[in-house]
C-alpha positions in Angstrom: 51.5 144.7 105.8 48.1 143.1 106.6 46.2 144.1 109.5 46.7 141.1 112.3 43.7 139.8 114.5 42.8 141.4 117.7 44.1 138.3 119.7 47.5 138.6 117.9 48.7 142.1 118.0 52.1 143.1 116.1 54.8 144.4 117.9 58.1 145.4 116.1 57.1 143.0 113.2 56.2 140.2 115.2 52.9 138.9 117.4 52.8 139.9 121.0 51.7 136.7 121.7 55.0 135.0 122.7 53.8 131.7 123.5 53.8 130.6 119.6 56.4 129.5 118.6 58.3 130.7 115.6 59.4 128.4 113.0 62.3 128.8 110.7 63.2 127.6 107.1 66.7 127.3 106.6 67.7 127.5 102.5 66.9 130.3 101.2 65.3 131.4 104.6 67.9 131.9 107.3 70.5 130.9 104.9 71.5 133.2 101.3 72.1 129.6 99.7 71.1 126.3 99.5 72.8 123.7 101.6 72.1 120.9 99.5 73.5 122.7 96.2 76.6 123.6 98.4 77.1 119.6 99.8 77.0 118.9 95.9 79.8 121.7 95.1 82.0 120.3 98.0 81.6 116.7 97.0 82.2 117.5 93.3 85.5 119.2 93.9 86.4 117.0 96.6 85.3 113.5 94.9 83.7 114.2 91.1 82.9 110.3 90.9 81.1 110.2 94.4 79.0 113.0 93.2 78.3 111.3 90.0 77.5 108.4 92.2 75.0 110.9 94.1 73.2 112.0 91.1 71.9 108.6 90.1 69.7 108.9 93.3 68.3 112.2 92.6 64.9 110.6 92.8 64.9 109.8 96.4 65.5 113.4 97.4 65.8 112.4 101.3 68.5 109.8 100.6 70.1 111.9 98.5 70.6 114.7 101.2 71.9 112.2 103.7 74.1 111.0 101.1 75.5 114.3 100.1 75.5 115.6 103.7 77.5 112.4 104.8 80.4 113.2 102.3 80.4 117.1 102.5 81.9 119.2 105.7 80.3 122.3 105.2 82.1 125.0 107.1 78.6 126.8 108.6 80.3 129.4 110.4 80.9 131.1 107.6 78.1 131.0 105.8 75.8 134.1 104.4 73.4 134.1 106.8 70.2 136.4 106.2 71.4 139.1 108.9 67.9 140.8 109.4 66.3 137.4 110.5 69.0 136.4 112.7 68.8 139.6 114.4 64.7 139.3 114.1 65.5 135.6 115.8 67.6 136.7 118.6 64.7 139.6 119.6 62.0 137.0 119.8 64.2 134.6 121.8 65.0 137.5 124.0 61.3 138.5 124.6 60.8 134.7 125.6 59.5 133.1 122.6 60.7 129.6 121.5 62.3 129.3 117.7 62.5 126.2 116.0 64.8 125.4 113.0 62.4 123.0 110.4 64.4 122.6 107.0 64.2 119.9 104.6 68.0 120.1 104.6 69.3 116.8 106.3 69.4 116.6 109.7 73.2 116.5 109.9 72.9 119.9 108.4 70.1 121.0 110.7 72.0 120.2 114.0 75.4 121.6 112.3 73.7 124.9 111.8 71.7 125.3 115.3 75.0 124.3 116.8 76.9 127.3 114.8 74.7 129.6 115.2 73.2 129.2 119.0 69.5 130.5 118.0 67.1 127.7 118.2 65.6 125.5 121.0 65.5 122.7 118.1 66.5 121.9 115.0 64.8 119.5 112.7 65.8 118.2 109.0 65.0 115.5 106.9 65.7 112.0 108.2 67.0 109.9 105.0 63.8 108.5 104.4 61.2 111.7 104.8 61.9 114.9 102.8 60.6 117.5 105.4 59.1 119.7 102.8 55.9 121.3 101.7 52.9 119.1 103.2 55.3 116.7 105.0 56.7 119.8 106.9 53.0 121.2 107.5 52.2 117.7 108.8 55.6 117.9 111.1 54.4 121.3 112.6 50.8 120.7 113.2 51.6 117.4 115.1 54.0 119.1 117.2 52.6 122.6 117.8 48.7 121.9 117.6 48.2 125.4 119.1 49.7 127.0 116.2 52.9 128.4 115.3 54.6 131.4 113.2 56.6 130.9 109.9 59.4 132.3 108.2 60.0 130.8 104.7 61.0 132.0 101.3 59.8 129.5 98.2 56.3 128.0 96.7 57.0 124.8 98.6 56.0 127.1 101.6 52.5 128.1 100.5 50.9 125.4 102.7 52.6 126.5 105.9 52.2 130.0 105.3 48.3 129.3 104.8 48.0 127.3 108.3 50.8 129.6 110.1 49.6 132.6 112.6 51.7 134.6 111.2 54.1 135.0 108.0 57.7 136.2 107.9 58.1 136.4 104.3 61.9 136.1 102.9 62.6 137.2 99.3 59.5 135.8 98.3 58.0 135.9 94.7 55.3 138.2 93.9 52.6 135.8 93.1 53.6 133.5 96.5 53.2 136.7 98.5 50.0 137.7 96.6 48.9 134.0 97.6 49.7 134.8 101.2 47.3 137.9 101.2 44.5 135.8 99.9 44.8 133.1 102.4 44.7 135.8 105.0 47.5 134.8 107.1 48.9 138.0 108.8 52.4 139.2 107.2 54.1 140.2 110.2 57.6 140.8 108.6 58.9 140.9 104.9 62.5 140.8 104.4 64.1 141.4 100.8 66.8 141.6 99.0 68.0 142.8 95.7 67.4 140.3 92.6 70.8 139.3 91.1 71.4 141.7 88.1 73.9 142.6 85.5 76.2 144.1 88.0 76.2 141.2 90.3 77.0 138.8 87.0 79.9 141.2 85.2 81.2 141.0 89.1 80.8 136.8 89.2 82.1 136.7 85.5 85.4 139.1 86.3 85.1 140.7 83.4 87.6 143.3 84.4 89.9 140.3 84.1 89.7 140.2 80.3 92.3 142.9 80.4 95.0 139.8 80.7 93.9 138.7 77.2 95.2 141.4 75.5 97.9 139.4 75.7 96.7 137.6 72.5 97.0 140.4 70.4 100.8 140.7 71.2 101.8 137.8 68.3 99.4 140.2 66.1 101.9 143.0 66.2 105.4 141.2 67.0 104.3 139.4 63.9 103.9 142.3 61.5 100.4 141.6 60.3 98.4 144.2 62.2 98.0 145.7 59.0 95.5 142.6 57.9 91.8 143.2 58.9 91.1 139.8 58.2 94.0 138.9 61.0 92.5 141.7 63.3 89.3 140.4 62.8 90.1 137.0 63.6 92.6 138.1 66.7 89.2 139.8 68.1 87.3 136.6 67.9 90.0 134.8 69.4 89.9 137.4 72.2 85.9 136.9 73.0 86.3 133.1 72.8 89.2 133.1 75.4 87.2 135.8 77.4 84.4 133.2 77.5 86.4 130.5 78.7 88.2 132.6 81.1 84.6 133.7 82.6 84.0 129.8 83.0 86.7 128.9 84.6 86.4 131.7 87.4 83.2 130.6 88.2 84.0 127.2 88.7 87.2 128.7 90.6 84.7 130.6 92.9 82.5 127.6 93.6 85.5 125.7 94.5 87.2 128.2 96.9 83.7 129.0 98.7 85.1 128.0 102.2 88.0 129.8 101.7 86.8 132.9 100.3 84.3 133.0 103.2 87.2 133.5 105.4 89.1 136.2 103.3 88.2 140.0 104.7 87.7 141.0 100.8 86.9 137.6 98.8 83.9 136.8 101.1 82.0 139.4 99.2 82.3 137.7 95.8 78.9 136.9 94.6 78.9 133.4 95.3 80.5 133.4 98.2 78.1 136.2 99.7 75.1 134.7 98.4 74.4 137.5 95.9 74.1 135.0 93.1 72.8 131.4 93.7 75.2 128.4 93.8 73.1 126.9 91.3 73.3 129.0 88.6 77.3 129.0 88.6 77.1 125.1 88.5 74.8 125.2 85.3 76.5 128.5 83.5 80.4 127.5 83.7 80.2 124.3 82.1 77.9 125.9 79.5 80.2 128.9 78.9 83.4 126.3 78.6 81.8 124.3 76.3 80.7 127.3 74.0 84.1 128.3 74.2 85.7 125.2 72.9 83.0 124.6 70.1 83.7 128.0 69.1 87.7 127.5 69.0 87.2 124.5 66.8 85.7 126.8 64.0 88.4 129.7 64.9 91.1 127.3 64.4 92.1 123.4 65.7 95.5 124.9 66.9 93.9 127.4 68.9 91.3 124.8 70.2 93.9 122.7 71.2 95.7 125.4 73.3 92.5 126.5 74.5 92.0 122.8 76.1 95.6 123.1 77.7 94.6 126.3 79.4 91.4 124.6 80.5 93.2 121.4 81.8 96.1 123.3 83.7 93.3 126.1 85.4 91.7 123.3 86.2 94.1 121.5 88.0 95.5 124.8 89.8 91.9 125.3 91.1 91.7 121.9 92.7 95.3 121.0 93.7 97.9 123.4 92.2 97.2 126.3 93.8 98.1 124.9 97.5 101.6 124.1 96.2 104.2 127.0 96.9 106.4 128.0 93.8 104.2 125.4 91.6 101.6 128.0 91.7 103.2 130.9 90.5 104.7 128.6 87.7 101.1 127.5 86.7 100.2 131.3 86.6 102.9 132.5 84.7 102.2 129.5 81.8 98.5 130.3 81.7 99.9 134.1 80.7 102.4 132.6 77.8 99.4 130.1 76.8 97.4 133.6 76.2 100.2 134.7 74.0 100.5 131.2 72.1 97.1 131.3 71.6 97.2 134.5 69.6 99.9 132.9 67.4 97.5 129.8 66.8 94.4 131.6 66.3 96.4 133.8 63.7 98.0 131.0 61.9 101.6 132.3 62.2 104.6 130.5 63.7 105.6 130.6 67.5 108.3 132.8 68.7 110.5 130.5 71.3 112.0 134.2 71.9 108.7 135.6 73.1 107.4 132.5 74.6 110.3 132.2 76.8 110.2 136.1 77.5 106.8 135.6 78.7 107.0 132.7 80.8 110.0 134.0 82.9 108.3 137.8 82.8 104.9 136.5 84.3 106.3 134.0 86.5 108.1 137.2 88.2 104.6 139.1 88.0 102.7 136.0 90.0 105.9 135.9 92.5 105.5 139.7 93.2 101.7 139.2 94.0 102.4 136.0 96.3 105.2 137.9 97.6 103.2 140.9 98.9 100.6 138.5 100.7 103.8 136.5 102.3 105.2 139.7 103.5 101.9 141.2 105.1 101.8 137.4 106.5 105.4 137.9 108.2 104.4 141.3 109.7 101.1 140.1 110.9 102.9 137.3 112.6 100.6 134.7 110.7 102.2 131.4 109.9 100.5 129.9 106.9 98.6 132.2 104.3 95.2 130.3 104.5 94.9 127.7 101.4 98.2 128.8 99.9 100.8 126.9 101.5 102.7 129.6 102.1 104.3 131.0 105.4 105.4 134.4 106.7 108.9 133.2 106.9 109.1 132.5 103.0 109.4 136.2 102.1 113.3 135.9 101.2 112.7 132.6 99.0 109.6 134.5 96.8 111.6 137.8 96.8 114.9 136.2 95.3 113.1 133.7 92.9 110.5 136.9 91.8 113.1 139.2 91.1 115.8 137.0 89.5 112.9 135.7 86.9 112.4 139.2 86.2 115.4 140.0 85.5 116.4 136.6 83.5 113.2 138.0 81.2 115.1 141.0 80.5 118.3 139.5 79.1 115.9 137.0 77.2 114.6 140.2 75.6 117.9 141.8 74.9 119.2 138.2 73.4 115.9 138.6 71.0 116.5 141.8 70.2 120.3 141.5 69.2 120.2 138.2 67.4 116.8 137.7 65.9 114.9 141.4 65.6 117.8 143.5 64.6 118.7 141.2 61.6 115.0 140.2 60.8 114.9 143.4 58.2 111.3 144.2 60.0 112.7 147.1 61.7 114.4 150.2 60.2 115.1 152.1 63.4 116.4 149.4 65.5 117.9 151.7 68.5 114.1 152.6 69.5 113.9 148.6 70.4 116.3 149.1 73.1 114.6 151.6 75.0 111.7 148.6 75.8 113.6 146.5 77.7 115.1 149.3 80.1 111.4 150.7 79.9 110.3 147.6 81.4 113.0 147.3 83.8 111.8 150.5 85.2 108.2 149.3 85.9 109.3 145.8 87.0 111.3 147.7 89.7 108.2 149.8 90.7 106.1 146.5 90.7 108.5 145.3 93.2 109.1 148.2 95.6 105.2 148.1 96.0 105.1 144.3 96.5 108.1 144.4 98.9 106.2 146.7 101.1 103.1 144.9 101.3 101.0 147.3 99.1 100.5 144.8 95.8 96.9 143.8 96.4 95.8 143.3 93.0 96.9 141.3 90.1 99.9 143.2 88.8 98.2 142.9 85.1 95.4 144.6 86.6 97.2 147.0 88.8 99.5 148.2 85.7 96.0 148.8 83.9 94.5 151.3 86.9 98.1 152.8 87.6 98.9 156.2 85.8 102.6 155.7 86.1 102.2 152.4 84.4 100.3 153.2 81.5 102.1 156.3 80.9 105.0 153.9 80.8 103.4 151.6 78.4 102.4 154.5 76.2 106.3 155.3 75.9 106.5 150.9 75.0 104.4 151.3 72.2 105.4 154.6 70.7 109.1 153.2 70.8 107.7 149.8 69.1 106.2 151.7 66.5 109.3 154.2 66.2 111.3 151.2 65.1 109.2 149.7 62.2 
C-alpha cells in the first residue's frame, strides 16, 4: 500500500478525513457481475426477439442500457454482492462519511440497487443519453465533488477516476491497472480481490460430474452385442464425448436462465454464475459455441445421431424455458431426455432401435425423475411450504408423486420381464437365459431403496448421480453386470 499524504492519514484502510465522500462503482466493484449482461440475459430468455432488437442499438450504449433496463426486472436483493466492500461502506457510513453510488448502469438499475441495499446517500446512473463511464463519470464527479472524493472501482475505464481521486479502493483490478494507479500517486486505501476463475470453477459450471448420465449411450453397445467390435467401441466413445459437449452447453444455458431461482436456493446459489464466480458474459459466449460444435461433430459421426441430438437440444431448451415449471410434465421430459441418450447410442452405432429397450428406459427414468421430485415435495410438505419455487409443485402433492413414481417404476420392470420372455430368451444371443432374470430382481431392490430414501426426503441428488456415489447401488450394479455377462 502506498503511503498516504500527511493530511489524509489511513485508518482501518480508509482516509481519516470523513468529509471526503466515498464514490462506489457498481458492476465488477460492488457487484460480482455486470447488471447490463444480467439484464440482457433476462430479456434473452423472456423475449428473444426483443433481445435481438436491442442488440441493433448497441452502438448507443446509454440508450441500449435504458432499453434493456426497461424490459428486465432484476431481483437485486439476491445478487452476489462483494461482501468486503459492503462491510467497508457500512463502516464508513457509521463513521459519518457520505457514500454515493455512481455507475454506468442505467439510472433505474442504480435506484434499484440503492433501494435494495440501503447503503448510499445518493445513486446516479446513465440517463439514456449520457453513458456515465470513464471520462464522462470523471466530469460528473468533479462537478459534484469539487473538494475531492475517494473512489472504489475495478476496470481500466476507471483509471482517470483513480488518478483524480484522493484515495482509491481497488477491486479485482488487473496488474497493469494497479501499476498505473501506483504511478499516478493516488493512495491505495484498500485492495479487495477474489481468486480468478480457474479450471475447477469451469468444471463445476460445465457439470462434468453429470456426464455420468451419458454412459446410457453405451447401453445399445452391450444389448446390441457389438461390444467386441473396436470400431463400434471407438464410435460410441466419440458419441459420448459429443453428447457430453452438448449437455455441458445446455447446462450453461440452464444456469443462466435460472439465475433468479438459483440465488434464492440454499445450495444452488453457490453455482458459478449465480455466485458471481464466473462472468455471465463468458457463459453467453461459451454455451452457443459448445452446442454448435457438438452439432457439427454429430453430423460427421452420423446424421441419425445428429437428428436425435437436435431433438435433445429442442427438448432441453423447452424444459429450461417453460416445461420445468409444469408439474408432472417436467418429469416426463426428464425421462424422455434420459431415453434419448439410449436412442442416440443405437443411432451413432448404426444399429436398430429396440422398442422394448426404449419403452423400459422411458418408464424407468420417469420413475427416477419422480423420485427426486417427490423428495423435494415431501420436504416442502414437512416444512409447510405451499409451493416449491419455480417448479409448480405443492407440498400437498406428495401422494400424487408417490403413486405415479412407484407405479411407473413397477411398469418398467413389467416391460423388462416381457422383453426377457418374448425377445431376449428366443433371440439366441444368450446361452444361459436364467441369469437374465436376476436383472429385474436386482433393479426392483434398487428401486425400493431409491423410493424409501425419497419418501424420507433424503434424496438430494439426481438418482443416477446418487447411484454412482452410493456403495450399495454400486454393488447392485456390479452384480447386474455380472448377471448379464453370465447369460452370454
